[in-house]
OpenMM code with the backbone's topology and positions (N, CA, C; nanometers):
from openmm import Vec3, app, unit

residues = "UNK UNK UNK UNK UNK UNK UNK UNK UNK UNK UNK UNK UNK UNK UNK UNK UNK UNK UNK UNK UNK UNK UNK UNK UNK UNK UNK UNK UNK UNK UNK UNK UNK UNK UNK UNK UNK UNK UNK UNK UNK UNK UNK UNK UNK UNK UNK UNK UNK UNK UNK UNK UNK UNK UNK UNK UNK UNK UNK UNK UNK UNK UNK UNK UNK UNK UNK UNK UNK UNK UNK UNK UNK UNK UNK UNK UNK UNK UNK UNK UNK UNK UNK UNK UNK UNK UNK UNK UNK UNK UNK UNK UNK UNK UNK UNK UNK UNK UNK UNK UNK UNK UNK UNK UNK UNK UNK UNK UNK UNK UNK UNK UNK UNK UNK UNK UNK UNK UNK UNK UNK UNK UNK UNK UNK UNK UNK UNK UNK UNK UNK UNK UNK UNK UNK UNK UNK UNK UNK UNK UNK UNK UNK UNK UNK UNK UNK UNK UNK UNK UNK UNK UNK UNK UNK UNK UNK UNK UNK UNK".split()
positions = [
    Vec3(4.9410, 3.2378, 13.8544),
    Vec3(4.9743, 3.2990, 13.9919),
    Vec3(5.1177, 3.2991, 14.0324),
    Vec3(5.1913, 3.2188, 13.9655),
    Vec3(5.3713, 3.1874, 13.9702),
    Vec3(5.4042, 3.3110, 13.8781),
    Vec3(5.3405, 3.3623, 13.7957),
    Vec3(5.4516, 3.4754, 13.7825),
    Vec3(5.4118, 3.5841, 13.8345),
    Vec3(5.2677, 3.6043, 13.9273),
    Vec3(5.2683, 3.7338, 13.9938),
    Vec3(5.3511, 3.6984, 14.1236),
    Vec3(5.3766, 3.5954, 14.1397),
    Vec3(5.4931, 3.5705, 14.3041),
    Vec3(5.5733, 3.5901, 14.2439),
    Vec3(5.6597, 3.6127, 14.1230),
    Vec3(5.8116, 3.6247, 14.0689),
    Vec3(5.7934, 3.7688, 14.0688),
    Vec3(5.7107, 3.8225, 14.0042),
    Vec3(5.6808, 3.9957, 13.9811),
    Vec3(5.6909, 4.0362, 14.1356),
    Vec3(5.6438, 3.9808, 14.2249),
    Vec3(5.6779, 4.0594, 14.3695),
    Vec3(5.7837, 4.0409, 14.4298),
    Vec3(5.8461, 3.9342, 14.4071),
    Vec3(5.9305, 3.9410, 14.5081),
    Vec3(6.1035, 3.9914, 14.3865),
    Vec3(6.0677, 3.9809, 14.2790),
    Vec3(6.1557, 4.0926, 14.1914),
    Vec3(6.1758, 4.1894, 14.2465),
    Vec3(6.0838, 4.2605, 14.2598),
    Vec3(6.0778, 4.4277, 14.3201),
    Vec3(6.1304, 4.4474, 14.4628),
    Vec3(6.1969, 4.3408, 14.5433),
    Vec3(6.2233, 4.3786, 14.6490),
    Vec3(6.3899, 4.3020, 14.6348),
    Vec3(6.4501, 4.2600, 14.5548),
    Vec3(6.5436, 4.1807, 14.5705),
    Vec3(6.6452, 4.2640, 14.6152),
    Vec3(6.6356, 4.3993, 14.5620),
    Vec3(6.7673, 4.5054, 14.5497),
    Vec3(6.7810, 4.4809, 14.7456),
    Vec3(6.6826, 4.5423, 14.7758),
    Vec3(6.6335, 4.5727, 14.9083),
    Vec3(6.6909, 4.4520, 14.9985),
    Vec3(6.6706, 4.3073, 14.9441),
    Vec3(6.7139, 4.1945, 15.0160),
    Vec3(6.8684, 4.1575, 14.9916),
    Vec3(6.9352, 4.1874, 14.8472),
    Vec3(7.0314, 4.1797, 14.8704),
    Vec3(7.1211, 4.2772, 14.9239),
    Vec3(7.1434, 4.3923, 14.9395),
    Vec3(7.1855, 4.4897, 15.0307),
    Vec3(7.1660, 4.4315, 15.1632),
    Vec3(7.0678, 4.4273, 15.2157),
    Vec3(7.0463, 4.4031, 15.3630),
    Vec3(7.1142, 4.2427, 15.3519),
    Vec3(7.1285, 4.1379, 15.2749),
    Vec3(7.2344, 4.0300, 15.3227),
    Vec3(7.3476, 4.0457, 15.2847),
    Vec3(7.3965, 4.1303, 15.2053),
    Vec3(7.5524, 4.1843, 15.2078),
    Vec3(7.5978, 4.2522, 15.3313),
    Vec3(7.5013, 4.3121, 15.3826),
    Vec3(7.5339, 4.3815, 15.5341),
    Vec3(7.6009, 4.2989, 15.6208),
    Vec3(7.5082, 4.1937, 15.6310),
    Vec3(7.4933, 4.1008, 15.7366),
    Vec3(7.5865, 4.0024, 15.7151),
    Vec3(7.6402, 3.9642, 15.5489),
    Vec3(7.7292, 3.8820, 15.5764),
    Vec3(7.8680, 3.9855, 15.5763),
    Vec3(7.8838, 4.0829, 15.5488),
    Vec3(7.9787, 4.1687, 15.5907),
    Vec3(8.0143, 4.1381, 15.7722),
    Vec3(7.9100, 4.1513, 15.8073),
    Vec3(7.9554, 4.1502, 15.9641),
    Vec3(7.9993, 3.9756, 15.9652),
    Vec3(7.9146, 3.8857, 15.9291),
    Vec3(7.9323, 3.7721, 15.9771),
    Vec3(8.0672, 3.7523, 15.9046),
    Vec3(8.1394, 3.7856, 15.8008),
    Vec3(8.2888, 3.7445, 15.7540),
    Vec3(8.3814, 3.8372, 15.8546),
    Vec3(8.3352, 3.9395, 15.9441),
    Vec3(8.4800, 4.0089, 16.0352),
    Vec3(8.4973, 3.8989, 16.1601),
    Vec3(8.3140, 3.8692, 16.1626),
    Vec3(8.3215, 3.7448, 16.2870),
    Vec3(8.4153, 3.6371, 16.2440),
    Vec3(8.3876, 3.5582, 16.2057),
    Vec3(8.4594, 3.4222, 16.1534),
    Vec3(8.6296, 3.4494, 16.1065),
    Vec3(8.6496, 3.5977, 16.0665),
    Vec3(8.7646, 3.5933, 16.0301),
    Vec3(8.8647, 3.5684, 16.1376),
    Vec3(8.8322, 3.6230, 16.3062),
    Vec3(8.9347, 3.6196, 16.3918),
    Vec3(8.8740, 3.4479, 16.4649),
    Vec3(8.8349, 3.3967, 16.4442),
    Vec3(8.8429, 3.2749, 16.4956),
    Vec3(8.9165, 3.1717, 16.4409),
    Vec3(8.9681, 3.1225, 16.5483),
    Vec3(9.1387, 3.0445, 16.5064),
    Vec3(9.0561, 2.9275, 16.4584),
    Vec3(8.9636, 2.8360, 16.4394),
    Vec3(8.9156, 2.7656, 16.3695),
    Vec3(8.9022, 2.7778, 16.2248),
    Vec3(8.9189, 2.9097, 16.1647),
    Vec3(8.9172, 2.9335, 16.0571),
    Vec3(9.0402, 2.9808, 15.9716),
    Vec3(9.1113, 2.8901, 15.9107),
    Vec3(9.2249, 2.8715, 15.8262),
    Vec3(9.2087, 2.9852, 15.7301),
    Vec3(9.1238, 2.9758, 15.6830),
    Vec3(9.0965, 3.0930, 15.5124),
    Vec3(8.9482, 3.1164, 15.5042),
    Vec3(8.9562, 3.2747, 15.4889),
    Vec3(8.8258, 3.3175, 15.4696),
    Vec3(8.8169, 3.4050, 15.3282),
    Vec3(8.6940, 3.3471, 15.2283),
    Vec3(8.7298, 3.4336, 15.1149),
    Vec3(8.5504, 3.5114, 15.0964),
    Vec3(8.6130, 3.6274, 15.1239),
    Vec3(8.4617, 3.7020, 15.0959),
    Vec3(8.4655, 3.8378, 15.0365),
    Vec3(8.4568, 3.9136, 14.9099),
    Vec3(8.4280, 4.0341, 14.8496),
    Vec3(8.4677, 4.1231, 14.9487),
    Vec3(8.5780, 4.1577, 14.9544),
    Vec3(8.5618, 4.2905, 15.0505),
    Vec3(8.7188, 4.2823, 15.1065),
    Vec3(8.6964, 4.1848, 15.2124),
    Vec3(8.8265, 4.1040, 15.2893),
    Vec3(8.9218, 4.0760, 15.2649),
    Vec3(9.0135, 4.1329, 15.3046),
    Vec3(9.1201, 4.0697, 15.2578),
    Vec3(9.2190, 4.0708, 15.4407),
    Vec3(9.2732, 3.9444, 15.4467),
    Vec3(9.3741, 3.9126, 15.5768),
    Vec3(9.4950, 4.0451, 15.5238),
    Vec3(9.5998, 4.0453, 15.6522),
    Vec3(9.6620, 4.1036, 15.6806),
    Vec3(9.7731, 4.0162, 15.6331),
    Vec3(9.7679, 3.9164, 15.5625),
    Vec3(9.8954, 3.8585, 15.4818),
    Vec3(9.8616, 3.8951, 15.3326),
    Vec3(9.7721, 3.9603, 15.3317),
    Vec3(9.7346, 3.9937, 15.1501),
    Vec3(9.8114, 4.1130, 15.1302),
    Vec3(9.9353, 4.0734, 15.0505),
    Vec3(10.0231, 4.2195, 14.9614),
    Vec3(9.9263, 4.3592, 14.9383),
    Vec3(9.9670, 4.4576, 14.9323),
    Vec3(9.8934, 4.5818, 14.9086),
    Vec3(9.8578, 4.5713, 14.7638),
    Vec3(9.9701, 4.4931, 14.6704),
    Vec3(9.9851, 4.4813, 14.5493),
    Vec3(9.8808, 4.4016, 14.5335),
    Vec3(9.8887, 4.2785, 14.5494),
    Vec3(9.7459, 4.1617, 14.5349),
    Vec3(9.5856, 4.2232, 14.6152),
    Vec3(9.6083, 4.3505, 14.6430),
    Vec3(9.5368, 4.4202, 14.6880),
    Vec3(9.4304, 4.5291, 14.6362),
    Vec3(9.5023, 4.6077, 14.5931),
    Vec3(9.4899, 4.6760, 14.4788),
    Vec3(9.4261, 4.6183, 14.3650),
    Vec3(9.4870, 4.4642, 14.2853),
    Vec3(9.4309, 4.4179, 14.1964),
    Vec3(9.3012, 4.4168, 14.2012),
    Vec3(9.2725, 4.2752, 14.3055),
    Vec3(9.1744, 4.2437, 14.3591),
    Vec3(9.0303, 4.3756, 14.4005),
    Vec3(9.0636, 4.4817, 14.4527),
    Vec3(8.9873, 4.5972, 14.4764),
    Vec3(8.9496, 4.6165, 14.3177),
    Vec3(9.0564, 4.6591, 14.2467),
    Vec3(8.9979, 4.7423, 14.1450),
    Vec3(8.9161, 4.6575, 14.0329),
    Vec3(8.9297, 4.5171, 14.0334),
    Vec3(8.8724, 4.4422, 13.9718),
    Vec3(8.7274, 4.4269, 14.0442),
    Vec3(8.7564, 4.4150, 14.1500),
    Vec3(8.5852, 4.3900, 14.2320),
    Vec3(8.5513, 4.5222, 14.1775),
    Vec3(8.5442, 4.6301, 14.2271),
    Vec3(8.4896, 4.7602, 14.2228),
    Vec3(8.4853, 4.7846, 14.0728),
    Vec3(8.5059, 4.7256, 13.9987),
    Vec3(8.4979, 4.7480, 13.8349),
    Vec3(8.3568, 4.6544, 13.8164),
    Vec3(8.3910, 4.5054, 13.8756),
    Vec3(8.2762, 4.4442, 13.8106),
    Vec3(8.1372, 4.4262, 13.9051),
    Vec3(8.1467, 4.4824, 14.0600),
    Vec3(8.0755, 4.4562, 14.1357),
    Vec3(7.9988, 4.5782, 14.1871),
    Vec3(7.9181, 4.6096, 14.2561),
    Vec3(7.8637, 4.6890, 14.3283),
    Vec3(7.8202, 4.6864, 14.4600),
    Vec3(7.8507, 4.5752, 14.5023),
    Vec3(7.8242, 4.5110, 14.6542),
    Vec3(7.9349, 4.3703, 14.6658),
    Vec3(7.9012, 4.3532, 14.8467),
    Vec3(8.0196, 4.2413, 14.8306),
    Vec3(7.9520, 4.1104, 14.7963),
    Vec3(7.8180, 4.1053, 14.7936),
    Vec3(7.7211, 3.9966, 14.8255),
    Vec3(7.6854, 3.9186, 14.9148),
    Vec3(7.6536, 3.7865, 14.9331),
    Vec3(7.6167, 3.7356, 15.0514),
    Vec3(7.6863, 3.6039, 15.0676),
    Vec3(7.8241, 3.5818, 15.0036),
    Vec3(7.8496, 3.4466, 14.9737),
    Vec3(7.9501, 3.4388, 15.0402),
    Vec3(7.9798, 3.3827, 15.1468),
    Vec3(8.1250, 3.3405, 15.2170),
    Vec3(8.1663, 3.2141, 15.2211),
    Vec3(8.2974, 3.2007, 15.1670),
    Vec3(8.3844, 3.0386, 15.1901),
    Vec3(8.4369, 3.0637, 15.2925),
    Vec3(8.5110, 2.9802, 15.3826),
    Vec3(8.5853, 2.9608, 15.4903),
    Vec3(8.6373, 2.8296, 15.4623),
    Vec3(8.7636, 2.8298, 15.5281),
    Vec3(8.8396, 2.6829, 15.5585),
    Vec3(8.8431, 2.6292, 15.6926),
    Vec3(8.7865, 2.5287, 15.7247),
    Vec3(8.8159, 2.5000, 15.8667),
    Vec3(8.9759, 2.4624, 15.9035),
    Vec3(8.9988, 2.4929, 16.0165),
    Vec3(9.1215, 2.4275, 16.0797),
    Vec3(9.1247, 2.3076, 16.2183),
    Vec3(9.1407, 2.1759, 16.1925),
    Vec3(9.2368, 2.1219, 16.0519),
    Vec3(9.1173, 2.1110, 15.9322),
    Vec3(9.2026, 2.1321, 15.8042),
    Vec3(9.1393, 2.1185, 15.6955),
    Vec3(9.0746, 1.9930, 15.6102),
    Vec3(8.9910, 1.8823, 15.7133),
    Vec3(8.9399, 1.8109, 15.7048),
    Vec3(8.7552, 1.7736, 15.6935),
    Vec3(8.7316, 1.6564, 15.6059),
    Vec3(8.5850, 1.6151, 15.5682),
    Vec3(8.5426, 1.6193, 15.7107),
    Vec3(8.5994, 1.5849, 15.8083),
    Vec3(8.5526, 1.5366, 15.9498),
    Vec3(8.5212, 1.6796, 16.0336),
    Vec3(8.6227, 1.7504, 16.0048),
    Vec3(8.6050, 1.9337, 16.0874),
    Vec3(8.4684, 1.9931, 16.0652),
    Vec3(8.4999, 1.9762, 15.9322),
    Vec3(8.3599, 2.0361, 15.8305),
    Vec3(8.2239, 1.9628, 15.8467),
    Vec3(8.2322, 1.8484, 15.8201),
    Vec3(8.1159, 1.8262, 15.8811),
    Vec3(8.0972, 1.8621, 16.0225),
    Vec3(8.1719, 1.8538, 16.1006),
    Vec3(8.1434, 1.8923, 16.2815),
    Vec3(8.0722, 2.0394, 16.2757),
    Vec3(8.1205, 2.0786, 16.1756),
    Vec3(8.0389, 2.2499, 16.1904),
    Vec3(7.9177, 2.2420, 16.1291),
    Vec3(7.9026, 2.2098, 16.0076),
    Vec3(7.7393, 2.1386, 15.9424),
    Vec3(7.6784, 2.0604, 16.0767),
    Vec3(7.6887, 1.9642, 16.1042),
    Vec3(7.5811, 1.8900, 16.2283),
    Vec3(7.5726, 1.9836, 16.3479),
    Vec3(7.6645, 2.1514, 16.3802),
    Vec3(7.6250, 2.1700, 16.4811),
    Vec3(7.6145, 2.3338, 16.4806),
    Vec3(7.5628, 2.3368, 16.3596),
    Vec3(7.4705, 2.4830, 16.3154),
    Vec3(7.3419, 2.4322, 16.3907),
    Vec3(7.2672, 2.5532, 16.3935),
    Vec3(7.1088, 2.5277, 16.4344),
    Vec3(7.0417, 2.6478, 16.3385),
    Vec3(7.0820, 2.7455, 16.2964),
    Vec3(6.9828, 2.8426, 16.2344),
    Vec3(7.0094, 2.8147, 16.0476),
    Vec3(7.1711, 2.7897, 16.0083),
    Vec3(7.1901, 2.7977, 15.9182),
    Vec3(7.1219, 2.6338, 15.8595),
    Vec3(7.1278, 2.6024, 15.7780),
    Vec3(7.0672, 2.4655, 15.6630),
    Vec3(7.1347, 2.4713, 15.5600),
    Vec3(7.1611, 2.3348, 15.5845),
    Vec3(7.2148, 2.2433, 15.4868),
    Vec3(7.1310, 2.2617, 15.3183),
    Vec3(7.2280, 2.2907, 15.2346),
    Vec3(7.1410, 2.2884, 15.0965),
    Vec3(7.2586, 2.2875, 14.9743),
    Vec3(7.2053, 2.2310, 14.8714),
    Vec3(7.2816, 2.2383, 14.7647),
    Vec3(7.2620, 2.3521, 14.7062),
    Vec3(7.1314, 2.3995, 14.6819),
    Vec3(7.1386, 2.5611, 14.5897),
    Vec3(7.1328, 2.6688, 14.7068),
    Vec3(7.1765, 2.7810, 14.6973),
    Vec3(7.2237, 2.8322, 14.7376),
    Vec3(7.1894, 2.9841, 14.6911),
    Vec3(7.1904, 3.0836, 14.7769),
    Vec3(7.1036, 3.1556, 14.7413),
    Vec3(6.9835, 3.2437, 14.7959),
    Vec3(6.9035, 3.1941, 14.9049),
    Vec3(6.7919, 3.1797, 14.9410),
    Vec3(6.7735, 3.3398, 15.0523),
    Vec3(6.6744, 3.3446, 15.1249),
    Vec3(6.6370, 3.4518, 15.2077),
    Vec3(6.6577, 3.4071, 15.3484),
    Vec3(6.7114, 3.2299, 15.3689),
    Vec3(6.7568, 3.2252, 15.4800),
    Vec3(6.8863, 3.1886, 15.4675),
    Vec3(6.9613, 3.1686, 15.5996),
    Vec3(7.1040, 3.1055, 15.5770),
    Vec3(7.1470, 2.9809, 15.5652),
    Vec3(7.1936, 2.9144, 15.4345),
    Vec3(7.2282, 2.8026, 15.3564),
    Vec3(7.3627, 2.7663, 15.3778),
    Vec3(7.4093, 2.6500, 15.3885),
    Vec3(7.5223, 2.6041, 15.3810),
    Vec3(7.5422, 2.5290, 15.3146),
    Vec3(7.6678, 2.4855, 15.2758),
    Vec3(7.7113, 2.3140, 15.1853),
    Vec3(7.8226, 2.2965, 15.2021),
    Vec3(7.8697, 2.1880, 15.1875),
    Vec3(8.0496, 2.1203, 15.1635),
    Vec3(8.0748, 2.1378, 15.0317),
    Vec3(8.1101, 2.2082, 14.9766),
    Vec3(8.1556, 2.1861, 14.7875),
    Vec3(8.2093, 2.0625, 14.7759),
    Vec3(8.2886, 1.9984, 14.8523),
    Vec3(8.3585, 1.8754, 14.7470),
    Vec3(8.3046, 1.7358, 14.8104),
    Vec3(8.1998, 1.7528, 14.8547),
    Vec3(8.1133, 1.6355, 14.8860),
    Vec3(7.9651, 1.6439, 14.7793),
    Vec3(7.9454, 1.7597, 14.7769),
    Vec3(7.8120, 1.7927, 14.7223),
    Vec3(7.8042, 1.8769, 14.5651),
    Vec3(7.8576, 2.0309, 14.5452),
    Vec3(7.8259, 2.0449, 14.4367),
    Vec3(7.9308, 1.9871, 14.3184),
    Vec3(8.0208, 1.9545, 14.3643),
    Vec3(8.1444, 1.9506, 14.3369),
    Vec3(8.1720, 1.8275, 14.3027),
    Vec3(8.1074, 1.7381, 14.3614),
    Vec3(8.1163, 1.5745, 14.4283),
    Vec3(8.1774, 1.5142, 14.3023),
    Vec3(8.1218, 1.5643, 14.1714),
    Vec3(8.1560, 1.5010, 14.0432),
    Vec3(8.3141, 1.4875, 13.9636),
    Vec3(8.4035, 1.5903, 14.0096),
    Vec3(8.5363, 1.6218, 13.9941),
    Vec3(8.6279, 1.5101, 14.0477),
    Vec3(8.7351, 1.4977, 13.9790),
    Vec3(8.8503, 1.4673, 14.0230),
    Vec3(8.9260, 1.4717, 14.1256),
    Vec3(8.9993, 1.4215, 14.2497),
    Vec3(9.0620, 1.4861, 14.3434),
    Vec3(9.1630, 1.6026, 14.2660),
    Vec3(9.2148, 1.5749, 14.1518),
    Vec3(9.3162, 1.6497, 14.0949),
    Vec3(9.2394, 1.7821, 14.0710),
    Vec3(9.1435, 1.7840, 14.0023),
    Vec3(9.0595, 1.8986, 13.9710),
    Vec3(9.0191, 1.9550, 14.0859),
    Vec3(8.9912, 1.8980, 14.2186),
    Vec3(8.9203, 1.9577, 14.2792),
    Vec3(9.0577, 2.0396, 14.3835),
    Vec3(9.1373, 1.9873, 14.3399),
    Vec3(9.2845, 2.0923, 14.4614),
    Vec3(9.3280, 2.1587, 14.3637),
    Vec3(9.3239, 2.1392, 14.2333),
    Vec3(9.3921, 2.2417, 14.1419),
    Vec3(9.2602, 2.3643, 14.1222),
    Vec3(9.1477, 2.3269, 14.1677),
    Vec3(9.0198, 2.4720, 14.2079),
    Vec3(9.0514, 2.5273, 14.3108),
    Vec3(9.1177, 2.4638, 14.4311),
    Vec3(9.1289, 2.4872, 14.5541),
    Vec3(9.0045, 2.5059, 14.6551),
    Vec3(8.9279, 2.3589, 14.6063),
    Vec3(8.8082, 2.3230, 14.6643),
    Vec3(8.8814, 2.2216, 14.7799),
    Vec3(8.8772, 2.2481, 14.9252),
    Vec3(8.9486, 2.1838, 15.0015),
    Vec3(8.8228, 2.0712, 15.0941),
    Vec3(8.9125, 2.0000, 15.1551),
    Vec3(8.8346, 1.8904, 15.2201),
    Vec3(8.7579, 1.9842, 15.3254),
    Vec3(8.7954, 2.0711, 15.4192),
    Vec3(8.7543, 2.1900, 15.4904),
    Vec3(8.7205, 2.3031, 15.4674),
    Vec3(8.6677, 2.3005, 15.3273),
    Vec3(8.5903, 2.3892, 15.3009),
    Vec3(8.4560, 2.4205, 15.2945),
    Vec3(8.3880, 2.5163, 15.3417),
    Vec3(8.2273, 2.5378, 15.3172),
    Vec3(8.2014, 2.6567, 15.2775),
    Vec3(8.1144, 2.6731, 15.2099),
    Vec3(7.9888, 2.7771, 15.1444),
    Vec3(7.9197, 2.8216, 15.1761),
    Vec3(7.9050, 2.9343, 15.2261),
    Vec3(7.7932, 3.0040, 15.3515),
    Vec3(7.7325, 3.1050, 15.2751),
    Vec3(7.6228, 3.0671, 15.2549),
    Vec3(7.5218, 3.1786, 15.1794),
    Vec3(7.4492, 3.2738, 15.2740),
    Vec3(7.4260, 3.3880, 15.3259),
    Vec3(7.3898, 3.4274, 15.4139),
    Vec3(7.2279, 3.4854, 15.4152),
    Vec3(7.1619, 3.4758, 15.4902),
    Vec3(7.0227, 3.5227, 15.4681),
    Vec3(6.9706, 3.6230, 15.5237),
    Vec3(6.8683, 3.6865, 15.5957),
    Vec3(6.8210, 3.7642, 15.6443),
    Vec3(6.7846, 3.8023, 15.7840),
    Vec3(6.8462, 3.6436, 15.8387),
    Vec3(6.8787, 3.6546, 16.0294),
    Vec3(6.8986, 3.7473, 16.0701),
    Vec3(6.8800, 3.7511, 16.1773),
    Vec3(6.9934, 3.8441, 16.2201),
    Vec3(7.1465, 3.8014, 16.2346),
    Vec3(7.2469, 3.9276, 16.2106),
    Vec3(7.3843, 3.8849, 16.1737),
    Vec3(7.4230, 3.8123, 16.3219),
    Vec3(7.3644, 3.8852, 16.4089),
    Vec3(7.4362, 3.8219, 16.5289),
    Vec3(7.4157, 3.6850, 16.5959),
    Vec3(7.2869, 3.6392, 16.5394),
    Vec3(7.2678, 3.5127, 16.5295),
    Vec3(7.3700, 3.4017, 16.4825),
    Vec3(7.3246, 3.4460, 16.3421),
    Vec3(7.4160, 3.3634, 16.2759),
    Vec3(7.5548, 3.3587, 16.2788),
    Vec3(7.5827, 3.4713, 16.3357),
    Vec3(7.7489, 3.4662, 16.3533),
    Vec3(7.7660, 3.3875, 16.4650),
    Vec3(7.6527, 3.3787, 16.5827),
    Vec3(7.6859, 3.2908, 16.6909),
    Vec3(7.7006, 3.1697, 16.6596),
    Vec3(7.5727, 3.1540, 16.5676),
    Vec3(7.5753, 2.9791, 16.5361),
    Vec3(7.6709, 2.9292, 16.4849),
    Vec3(7.6920, 3.0029, 16.3766),
    Vec3(7.8558, 2.9076, 16.3068),
    Vec3(7.9375, 2.9631, 16.4150),
    Vec3(8.0100, 3.0240, 16.5268),
    Vec3(8.0873, 3.0287, 16.5922),
    Vec3(8.1084, 2.9013, 16.6969),
    Vec3(7.9848, 2.8879, 16.7294),
    Vec3(7.9111, 2.8134, 16.7952),
    Vec3(7.9879, 2.6727, 16.7763),
    Vec3(7.9380, 2.6468, 16.6433),
    Vec3(7.9674, 2.5227, 16.5765),
    Vec3(8.1096, 2.4929, 16.5341),
    Vec3(8.1566, 2.6096, 16.5267),
    Vec3(8.3460, 2.6050, 16.4865),
    Vec3(8.3868, 2.5553, 16.6478),
    Vec3(8.3297, 2.6055, 16.7125),
    Vec3(8.4287, 2.5494, 16.8283),
    Vec3(8.3810, 2.4262, 16.9234),
    Vec3(8.3500, 2.3318, 16.8186),
    Vec3(8.2746, 2.1999, 16.8173),
    Vec3(8.4007, 2.1167, 16.7745),
    Vec3(8.4950, 2.1537, 16.7223),
    Vec3(8.5666, 2.0982, 16.5919),
    Vec3(8.6792, 2.0748, 16.7316),
    Vec3(8.7425, 1.9076, 16.7228),
    Vec3(8.8336, 1.8686, 16.8184),
    Vec3(8.9869, 1.8554, 16.7158),
    Vec3(9.0957, 1.8635, 16.7648),
    Vec3(9.2105, 1.8264, 16.6939),
    Vec3(9.1960, 1.7005, 16.7016),
    Vec3(9.2579, 1.6431, 16.5744),
    Vec3(9.2535, 1.4988, 16.4873),
    Vec3(9.4063, 1.4646, 16.5411),
] * unit.nanometer
topology = app.Topology()
chain = topology.addChain("A")
for resn in residues:
    res = topology.addResidue(resn, chain)
    for name in ("N", "CA", "C"):
        topology.addAtom(name, app.Element.getBySymbol(name[0]), res)
């Protein structure tokens, strides 16, 4: 029973990944323009502040190693605080809080308090895992609905 289910889902994984990557690109573009997003990390997206030399190196590396962007987006919210990040987590209606990312549904986590909580403050800082960082695994829902959900949650952040 389990082997049959696994085989069946593996047959369509390429299609799901292609669709999720396309949706993630659209969501990343929407998030990049929001004033409460201070940093966005997504393959294929570069801010206007990224130098052309750095962009060339990253693009070359990405194109050599990857066939697509994937569906994982990281953002750092403004202000860069746990409280602001948790405001977003609590404000989302579509995305689900989860430690294990990579499902067909949109999932989100706060790495500093979840997957990386056993690291020291110094190691977290050295790795760039900030208090205001969220990791979002884009699912198969409508990209417009996911973006609207995230943007609405970002709008809930209050200045501290």
